[in-house]
C-alpha positions in Angstrom: -29.7 -7.4 7.1 -26.0 -7.5 6.1 -25.6 -3.8 5.9 -22.2 -2.2 6.8 -23.8 -0.8 10.0 -25.0 -4.2 11.1 -21.6 -5.8 10.4 -19.9 -3.1 12.4 -22.2 -3.5 15.3 -21.8 -7.3 15.2 -18.0 -6.9 15.2 -18.1 -4.5 18.0 -20.1 -6.9 20.2 -18.1 -10.0 19.3 -14.8 -8.2 20.0 -16.0 -7.0 23.4 -17.2 -10.6 24.1 -14.0 -12.3 22.9 -11.4 -10.3 25.0 -12.8 -11.3 28.4 -12.5 -15.0 27.4 -8.8 -14.5 27.2 -8.6 -12.4 30.3 -10.5 -15.0 32.5 -9.2 -18.3 31.0 -5.9 -20.1 31.3 -3.4 -20.1 28.4 -2.9 -23.4 26.5 0.2 -25.5 27.3 3.4 -23.9 26.1 2.1 -20.3 26.0 2.7 -17.8 28.8 -0.1 -15.7 30.4 1.3 -12.6 28.7 1.3 -14.4 25.3 -2.3 -15.4 25.9 -3.4 -11.8 26.6 -1.5 -10.6 23.6 -3.5 -13.1 21.5 -6.7 -11.7 22.9 -5.8 -8.2 22.1 -4.7 -9.3 18.6 -8.0 -11.1 18.0 -9.9 -8.1 19.2 -8.0 -5.8 16.8 -8.4 -8.2 13.9 -12.2 -8.4 14.4 -12.6 -4.7 14.7 -10.4 -4.1 11.7 -12.3 -6.6 9.6 -15.7 -5.3 10.6 -14.7 -1.7 11.0 -16.5 -1.7 14.3 -14.8 1.6 15.0 -12.6 3.5 12.6 -9.7 1.3 11.6 -7.2 4.1 12.5 -8.5 4.3 16.1 -8.2 0.5 16.4 -4.5 1.1 15.8 -4.1 2.8 19.2 -5.6 -0.1 21.2 -2.1 -1.3 22.1 -1.5 2.0 23.8 -4.5 1.4 26.0 -4.4 -2.4 26.7 -0.7 -3.4 26.6 0.2 -1.3 29.7 -3.0 -2.5 31.5 -2.1 -6.1 30.9 1.6 -5.5 31.7 2.5 -6.6 28.1 4.6 -3.5 27.6 5.5 -0.3 29.5 3.7 2.7 28.0 7.0 4.5 27.2 8.2 1.5 25.3 5.0 0.9 23.3 4.7 4.6 22.3 8.1 4.3 20.5 6.3 2.1 17.9 4.2 5.1 16.9 7.3 7.2 16.4 9.2 4.5 14.6 11.6 5.8 11.9 9.5 4.3 9.2 6.4 6.0 10.5 8.3 9.3 10.3 9.5 8.3 6.8 5.8 8.0 5.8 5.2 11.4 7.4 7.9 13.0 5.2 6.5 11.3 2.1 3.0 12.4 2.9 4.0 16.1 3.3 5.9 16.1 -0.1 2.8 14.5 -1.7 0.5 17.1 -0.2 2.7 19.9 -1.6 2.5 18.2 -5.1 -1.3 18.0 -4.9 -1.7 21.6 -3.6 0.3 23.2 -6.4 -1.2 20.9 -9.1 2.1 19.3 -10.1 0.5 15.8 -10.1 -2.2 16.8 -12.6 0.4 18.4 -14.9 2.4 15.2 -14.8 -0.7 13.1 -15.6 -1.8 15.3 -18.5 1.7 15.3 -20.0 1.8 11.5 -20.0 -1.7 11.2 -21.4 -0.7 13.6 -24.3 2.0 11.1 -25.3 -0.1 8.0 -25.0 -2.1 8.2 -28.2 -5.7 9.0 -28.9 -7.4 5.6 -29.4 -9.5 4.4 -26.4 -7.1 1.5 -25.7 -4.1 3.8 -25.8 -5.8 6.3 -23.6 -6.4 3.6 -21.0 -2.7 2.8 -21.2 -1.8 6.4 -20.7 -4.0 6.7 -17.7 -2.5 3.6 -16.2 1.1 4.8 -16.7 0.2 8.2 -15.3 -1.7 6.9 -12.3 1.0 4.3 -11.4 3.8 6.8 -11.6 2.1 9.3 -9.4 0.9 6.6 -7.0 4.6 5.5 -6.4 5.0 8.8 -4.5 1.5 10.1 -3.7 -1.1 7.9 -1.9 -3.0 5.6 -4.2 -6.2 7.1 -2.9 -5.2 10.7 -3.8 -3.9 9.5 -7.2 -7.2 7.9 -8.0 -9.2 10.9 -6.8 -7.0 13.2 -8.9 -7.4 11.1 -12.1 -11.1 10.5 -11.8 -12.4 13.9 -13.0 -9.9 13.8 -15.9 -11.2 10.3 -16.8 -14.9 11.4 -16.6 -14.2 14.3 -19.0 -12.6 11.9 -21.5 -15.5 9.4 -21.1 -18.1 12.2 -21.8 -16.3 13.3 -25.0 -15.9 9.7 -26.2 -19.6 8.8 -25.7 -20.7 12.1 -27.4 -18.4 11.7 -30.4 -19.4 8.2 -31.5 -22.8 8.1 -29.8 -21.8 5.1 -27.7 -22.8 4.1 -24.2 -20.7 5.4 -21.4 -19.7 2.0 -20.2 -18.0 1.2 -23.5 -15.0 3.2 -22.2 -16.0 4.1 -18.6 -15.8 0.6 -17.0 -12.4 -0.5 -18.3 -10.9 3.0 -17.9 -12.1 3.5 -14.3 -11.0 0.0 -13.4 -7.6 0.6 -15.0 -7.1 3.7 -12.9 -7.9 1.9 -9.6 -5.8 -1.1 -10.4 -2.8 0.9 -11.6 -3.0 3.1 -8.5 -2.7 0.0 -6.3 0.1 -1.5 -8.4 2.1 1.7 -8.5 1.8 2.2 -4.8 3.0 -1.3 -4.1 6.3 -0.6 -6.1 7.9 1.8 -3.6 8.4 1.7 0.1 6.4 4.9 0.7 3.7 4.1 -1.9 1.3 2.4 0.4 1.0 1.9 4.2 1.3 -1.9 3.8 4.9 -1.6 2.6 5.9 0.7 5.5 4.1 -1.6 7.9 6.2 -4.6 6.9 9.4 -2.7 6.9 8.6 -1.3 10.3 7.8 -4.7 11.7 11.1 -6.2 10.4 13.1 -3.2 11.8 11.4 -3.0 15.2 11.1 -6.7 16.0 14.1 -8.2 14.2 16.5 -5.2 13.7 16.4 -5.9 9.9 16.3 -2.9 7.6 14.7 -2.8 4.2 15.9 0.3 2.3 14.0 2.3 -0.3 16.1 0.9 -3.1 15.8 -2.7 -1.8 12.0 -2.5 -2.1 12.1 -0.7 -5.4 14.2 -3.5 -6.9 11.4 -6.0 -6.0 8.3 -3.8 -6.4 9.1 -2.1 -9.6 9.7 -5.2 -11.7 6.5 -6.7 -10.4 4.7 -3.5 -11.4 6.3 -3.5 -14.8 5.0 -7.1 -15.4 1.5 -6.4 -13.9 0.6 -3.1 -15.6 0.8 -4.3 -19.3 -0.9 -7.6 -18.3 -3.8 -5.8 -16.6 -4.1 -3.4 -19.5 -4.3 -6.3 -22.0 -6.9 -8.2 -20.0 -9.1 -5.1 -19.5 -9.0 -3.9 -23.1 -9.0 -7.3 -24.9 -10.5 -10.0 -22.7 -12.7 -8.7 -19.9 -13.9 -5.8 -22.1 -13.5 -5.1 -25.8 -12.1 -1.6 -26.2 -11.8 0.2 -29.5 -8.3 0.8 -31.0 -9.6 3.5 -33.4 -8.0 6.9 -33.1 -10.2 9.7 -31.6 -9.6 13.3 -32.5 -12.1 14.4 -29.9 -10.1 12.7 -27.1 -6.9 14.3 -28.4 -8.6 17.7 -28.3 -9.8 17.1 -24.7 -6.3 16.4 -23.5 -5.0 19.5 -25.3 -7.6 21.7 -23.8 -7.0 20.4 -20.3 -3.3 21.1 -20.8 -4.1 24.7 -21.9 -6.3 25.2 -18.9 -3.5 24.3 -16.5 -1.3 27.0 -18.1 2.4 27.3 -17.6 4.2 25.8 -14.6 4.2 28.1 -11.6 7.3 28.8 -9.6 5.8 26.7 -6.7 5.4 23.7 -9.0 9.0 24.0 -10.1 10.2 24.2 -6.5 8.2 21.2 -5.5 9.3 19.2 -8.5 12.9 20.0 -7.8 12.6 18.9 -4.1 10.7 15.8 -5.2 13.4 14.8 -7.7 16.2 15.6 -5.2 14.5 13.4 -2.5 13.9 10.5 -4.9 17.5 10.8 -6.1 18.8 10.6 -2.5 16.6 7.7 -1.7 17.7 5.7 -4.7 21.4 6.5 -4.3 21.7 6.6 -0.6 24.1 3.7 -0.1 26.4 5.1 -2.8 26.4 8.6 -1.3 27.1 7.2 2.1 30.1 5.2 0.8 31.6 8.1 -1.2 31.2 10.9 1.3 31.4 8.8 4.5 27.9 9.9 5.6 25.1 8.1 7.5 22.0 9.1 5.5 18.9 7.0 6.1 15.6 6.9 4.2 13.7 8.6 7.1 16.1 11.6 7.4 16.0 12.0 3.6 12.2 12.1 3.6 12.0 14.5 6.4 14.7 16.7 4.9 12.7 16.9 1.7 9.6 18.0 3.7 11.7 20.5 5.6 13.0 22.1 2.4 9.4 22.7 1.2 8.7 24.6 4.5 11.9 26.6 4.0 11.9 27.6 0.3 10.0 30.8 -0.4 7.8 31.0 -3.4 6.5 34.5 -2.9 6.7 37.4 -0.4 4.7 35.6 2.2 4.4 32.1 0.9 6.5 28.9 1.0 6.4 25.8 -1.2 4.5 24.1 1.7 2.8 25.5 4.8 1.0 23.9 7.7 -2.4 24.3 6.2 -1.3 22.1 3.3 0.7 19.6 5.4 -2.3 19.3 7.8 -4.3 17.6 5.1 -2.2 14.4 5.2 -4.0 11.3 6.4 -2.7 11.3 10.0 -4.8 8.3 10.9 -2.7 6.1 8.7 0.3 6.9 10.9 -1.6 5.6 13.9 -2.6 2.5 12.0 1.0 1.7 11.0 2.2 2.4 14.5 -0.4 0.0 15.9 0.7 -2.7 13.6 4.3 -2.3 14.6 3.3 -2.4 18.3 1.3 -5.5 17.8 4.2 -7.2 16.0 6.5 -6.3 18.9 4.1 -7.8 21.4 3.9 -11.0 19.3 7.6 -11.5 19.6 8.3 -10.4 23.2 5.3 -12.3 24.7 6.3 -15.6 23.1 3.1 -15.8 21.1 5.0 -15.8 17.8 7.2 -18.7 18.9 4.2 -20.6 20.1 2.4 -20.1 16.7 5.6 -21.0 14.9 5.7 -24.3 16.8 2.9 -25.5 14.5 4.7 -24.7 11.3 6.5 -28.1 11.3 3.4 -29.5 9.7 4.4 -27.6 6.5 8.1 -28.3 6.6 8.0 -30.8 3.7 6.2 -28.4 1.3 8.2 -26.7 -1.5 9.0 -23.1 -0.8 7.4 -21.8 -4.0 4.2 -23.6 -3.2 4.2 -21.9 0.2 4.7 -18.5 -1.4 1.8 -19.0 -3.7 -0.4 -20.1 -0.7 0.6 -17.1 1.4 0.1 -14.7 -1.6 -3.3 -16.2 -2.4 -4.5 -16.0 1.2 -3.5 -12.4 1.5 -5.1 -11.3 -1.8 -8.4 -12.9 -1.0 -8.5 -11.8 2.6 -7.8 -8.3 1.5 -11.0 -8.3 -0.6 -12.9 -8.2 2.7 -10.5 -6.3 4.9 -8.2 -3.3 5.0 -4.9 -4.3 3.3 -2.9 -2.5 6.0 -4.8 -4.2 8.8 -4.3 -7.6 7.0 -0.6 -7.1 6.9 -0.5 -5.9 10.5 -2.2 -9.0 11.6 -0.6 -11.7 9.4 3.0 -10.6 8.6 4.2 -11.4 12.2 2.6 -14.9 11.8 4.2 -15.4 8.3 7.6 -14.4 9.7 7.5 -16.8 12.6 6.0 -19.5 10.3 8.9 -19.2 7.9 11.4 -19.3 10.7 9.7 -22.4 12.0 10.3 -24.3 8.7 13.9 -22.9 8.4 13.1 -20.5 5.5 14.0 -16.9 5.1 10.9 -14.9 6.0 11.4 -12.4 3.2 10.3 -15.1 0.7 6.9 -15.0 2.2 6.3 -11.6 3.7 7.5 -9.4 0.8 5.3 -11.1 -1.9 2.4 -11.3 0.6 2.7 -7.5 1.4 2.7 -6.6 -2.3 -0.2 -8.9 -2.9 -2.2 -6.9 -0.3 -2.3 -4.1 -2.9 -3.6 -6.4 -5.6 -7.1 -7.2 -4.5 -9.2 -6.2 -7.6 -12.6 -7.8 -7.1 -14.6 -5.7 -4.6 -15.1 -2.0 -3.8 -14.1 -2.5 -0.1 -10.8 -4.2 -1.0 -8.7 -1.1 -1.5 -9.4 2.7 -1.3 -8.9 3.1 -5.1 -11.5 0.5 -5.8 -13.9 2.3 -3.5 -13.2 5.7 -5.2 -14.0 4.5 -8.7 -17.0 2.5 -7.5 -18.3 5.8 -6.0 -18.4 7.3 -9.4 -21.7 5.4 -10.0 -20.5 4.1 -13.4 -19.4 0.7 -12.2 -21.3 -2.2 -10.7 -19.9 -4.8 -8.3 -20.5 -7.4 -11.0 -18.2 -5.5 -13.3 -15.4 -5.5 -10.7 -15.8 -9.2 -10.0 -15.9 -10.0 -13.7 -12.5 -8.4 -14.3 -11.0 -8.7 -10.8 -11.2 -12.4 -10.1 -9.1 -13.3 -13.1 -6.7 -10.5 -12.4 -6.3 -11.7 -8.8 -5.2 -15.1 -10.0 -2.8 -13.5 -12.5 -1.4 -11.2 -9.9 -0.9 -14.1 -7.5 1.2 -15.9 -10.1 3.3 -12.9 -11.2 4.0 -11.7 -7.7 5.0 -15.2 -6.6 7.2 -15.9 -9.5 9.0 -12.5 -9.7 9.4 -12.4 -5.9 10.8 -15.9 -5.8 13.3 -15.1 -8.6 14.4 -11.6 -7.4 14.4 -11.8 -3.6 17.6 -14.0 -3.3 19.5 -11.6 -5.6 18.3 -8.3 -4.2 18.8 -9.3 -0.5 21.8 -11.7 -1.2 19.9 -14.6 0.4 21.0 -18.2 0.6 17.7 -19.9 -0.2 18.6 -22.9 2.0 19.8 -21.0 5.0 17.9 -19.2 7.8 19.3 -15.6 8.2 21.2 -14.5 11.3 18.6 -11.9 12.2 15.8 -14.6 12.4 17.6 -16.7 15.0 
C-alpha cells in the first residue's frame, strides 16, 4: 500500500490540488499576493521533492515555468539563478571529478590509502573510511561510494573465505562505513555535495554574501575530522564487534588489486596535476589575489581546471578530458541547485521570508546554542525521508530569515544545518551513498537503523558544538550582532 509508486502518485495529486488553493484564495494579513503565490509554488515543490512525484531534478525547473506566469519574476531574471557562479563552480568540479573517474585515478588513490591502513578488519574499515572521505571531498559522494563498493565486496569475500565466517561479520560495518564516510567527506568542502553549493548560492544570490572554498573548508573539515573516528569507533566497537586480528589474506587482496591497476598512466598524472593545482588555487585564492593583485574567484578556478583538462594532450588524438567523459556528469543536480537558488530569491523579493520571519519573535528568548541543536536535529531527521538538497533548498531561506528575526547571525543556523543534511545515517533513502550500499543486498534496513539512529544523535551534537565554536572565528562574527548583509 505504501510503495514508492503509491507515495509518488499521492504526492503528485496533493501538489496539483494544493497549488490552486493558493491561486484562488486571498493571502493572510501582512502578506502580499505575490508572496502568497510564492508560498504556493514552494509548497508544491516541497511536496513533489519529498514524495518524488516527478524526478527531483525536474522539480527544480518549476520556478522557470510558474514564476513568470504568476509575475513573481521575469523569465530573464529567474534564469540567472540556473547560471549562478556557484552552479558553474559545481560544473567545473564535476568535470574534474569525471576525468578522475575515467582514468582510474580515484581507484589508485583509494588502494594506496588502503595499503597503508593495516590488515585487521577494524583497520581495513578505517582505511576504507579515510579513502572514501578524501575522494568524496572532490568527487560526488555517490560516485565515491560506487567506486569503493566492488573493492569492499572483494575484501569481504576474502575475509569470509579465510576464517569461514559469515559475510555480515565484516560486510555490514564495512559497507555502512563507506556510505557514512562518503557523506561526511562530501560535507567538508564547498563542492563536495550539492547542499553546500545550494546554501552558498542562496546567500550569494539573495544577500550578496560570499562563502569561499577555504571558508567552508575551515568549518567542514574539522567537523569531518571529529566525526570520522567517532563513526569508526561506534561501528567497530559498539554497533558491531569487528575483529582486530591481522589478516594476511586481506593484505594479499589489496596487493593484488594494486598490481592489477599497474603503473600510473600519463593521463592519470595529468589529471592529478590539474586536480592538485585547482585545489591549491582554491585554498590559497585570497593570498594569491593579495600578492599578485588579481581577482581570482572559486568559480573561475574550477572552470579553469576543467578547461586545462580539455586542452592538455595525453596522446596523438586524446586529451585528459573529452566531451564523452564530461557528458557523464550529473547535469540534473545543476538544475536542482538552480531551482533552489531561484526559490530562495523569490522568498526574499516577494516578502514571504519577512512574513515568516515575523513569527520568529516567539523564539527570541531561547539560547542560540539550543536553537542550533534544534535546527540541526530537524534537518537531520527530515533528510531521512527527503532529498538532502531539496531539504536545504526549502528550509535554508526560512532558517536565514528566522535568525534575522531574532537578531542572530544566520550563519550560526544555516551552516551547521546544511552540513547536517549530509549526516542522515538511518535509512536507505536518506542519501545516495546509503541507497548504493543498501542496493548491494548485504544490508537490511534494520542494520542501518540500528547503527544510524545513534550516529544521527552523535552527529547532531558534534556538528552543533564545532559549528558554534568555529563559525565566529572563521567568519569574524560578533555573536551578539546582526551582520550588515542581513539588514
